[in-house]
Structure formats: C-alpha cells, structure tokens
C-alpha positions as CSV (number, residue, x, y, z in Angstrom):
1,M,-54.9,-1.0,-31.5
2,S,-54.4,1.9,-29.2
3,S,-55.2,1.9,-25.5
4,A,-54.9,5.7,-25.5
5,R,-58.2,7.5,-25.5
6,V,-59.6,10.9,-24.7
7,A,-61.7,11.1,-21.6
8,T,-65.2,12.3,-22.1
9,G,-67.7,13.8,-19.6
10,P,-66.7,14.8,-16.1
11,A,-63.4,14.1,-14.5
12,V,-62.4,10.5,-14.5
13,H,-60.1,9.5,-11.6
14,G,-58.7,13.1,-11.4
15,I,-58.3,13.5,-15.2
16,N,-60.5,16.2,-16.8
17,Q,-62.2,15.7,-20.1
18,H,-59.5,17.6,-22.0
19,Q,-56.6,15.5,-20.8
20,K,-55.6,12.4,-22.8
21,L,-55.5,9.0,-21.0
22,D,-52.4,7.2,-22.0
23,Y,-50.8,3.8,-21.8
24,N,-50.6,2.9,-18.1
25,H,-51.1,6.6,-17.4
26,V,-47.6,7.4,-18.6
27,S,-47.0,11.1,-19.1
28,D,-43.6,11.0,-20.7
29,N,-43.8,12.9,-24.0
30,E,-41.3,10.7,-26.0
31,Y,-43.1,7.6,-25.0
32,I,-46.5,9.1,-25.9
33,R,-45.0,10.3,-29.2
34,L,-43.8,6.8,-30.1
35,R,-47.1,5.1,-29.2
36,N,-49.0,7.7,-31.2
37,L,-46.8,7.1,-34.2
38,A,-47.5,3.4,-33.9
39,D,-51.2,4.0,-33.7
40,Q,-51.0,6.2,-36.8
41,A,-49.1,3.5,-38.7
42,H,-51.7,0.9,-37.6
43,S,-54.5,3.2,-38.9
44,K,-52.7,3.6,-42.2
45,R,-52.1,-0.1,-42.4
46,N,-55.9,-0.8,-41.9
47,E,-56.7,1.8,-44.6
48,Y,-54.3,0.3,-47.1
49,S,-55.5,-3.2,-46.3
50,Q,-59.1,-2.2,-46.9
51,K,-58.1,-0.5,-50.2
52,S,-56.3,-3.7,-51.2
53,Q,-59.3,-5.9,-50.5
54,N,-61.6,-3.5,-52.4
55,A,-59.2,-3.3,-55.4
56,Y,-59.0,-7.1,-55.5
57,K,-62.8,-7.5,-55.3
58,N,-63.0,-5.1,-58.2
59,G,-60.6,-7.1,-60.3
60,D,-57.7,-4.6,-60.0
61,H,-55.1,-7.1,-58.8
62,K,-52.1,-4.8,-59.5
63,A,-53.5,-2.1,-57.3
64,A,-54.5,-4.7,-54.7
65,G,-50.9,-5.9,-54.6
66,E,-49.6,-2.3,-54.3
67,F,-51.9,-1.5,-51.4
68,S,-51.1,-4.8,-49.8
69,E,-47.4,-3.9,-49.9
70,K,-48.1,-0.5,-48.4
71,A,-50.1,-2.1,-45.6
72,K,-47.1,-4.4,-44.8
73,Q,-44.8,-1.4,-44.7
74,Q,-47.1,0.4,-42.3
75,L,-47.3,-2.7,-40.1
76,Q,-43.5,-2.8,-40.0
77,L,-43.4,0.9,-39.0
78,A,-46.0,0.3,-36.3
79,D,-44.0,-2.6,-34.9
80,R,-40.8,-0.6,-34.9
81,F,-42.5,2.3,-33.0
82,N,-44.1,-0.1,-30.6
83,L,-40.8,-1.7,-29.9
84,E,-39.1,1.6,-29.4
85,G,-41.9,2.6,-27.0
86,A,-41.6,-0.7,-25.1
87,E,-37.8,-0.3,-24.8
88,Y,-37.9,3.4,-24.0
89,V,-36.7,4.4,-20.6
90,P,-37.9,7.8,-19.5
91,V,-35.3,10.2,-18.2
92,S,-36.0,11.4,-14.7
93,K,-35.9,15.2,-14.2
C-alpha cells in the first residue's frame, strides 16, 4: 500500500494541491520512481488476485491458477522495487 498521495484542497504544510506528498517527504526522483513502480506492481497484484478469485468461483480453475501466478509475480516485483527503494541512497548535488 502506498503512503504517497496527492494533496487536495488548499496548501498543506507548504505543499500546494498540485504537488505530490511522498514517502517521508522525499523529493529524490529515483526514490519516487522506485516506490511508484512498487505501488503499480501492488495494484496489478491486487487486480490479478481478484481475477483469480472470480475465476475460481466461476469454476475456471485453470484461469484462476494463471491469474494467481501473475499475482505472485507482481508481488515479487513490488518487493524488489520496495527493497531497491529502501536501499537507495540519494546522490547529493
């Protein structure tokens, strides 16, 4: 689950509504990119997991297994991107 979110309404602690609040207010582009990729992979994982459950309930066990496998792959991707983000050290300019 992402802790990144878009601010809505008036300025929140000096951040206007068009700026994105990010993990611990980090502004490093590579870190943000890695976390966004992890969030996207988690979303895909949830989508595939739901499709797997629906297919299973509808008796299509083959499709359920295929969606389940895709969900596992997306979870591995998310974990990899989260680990890269956690280990990432921003380069000072």
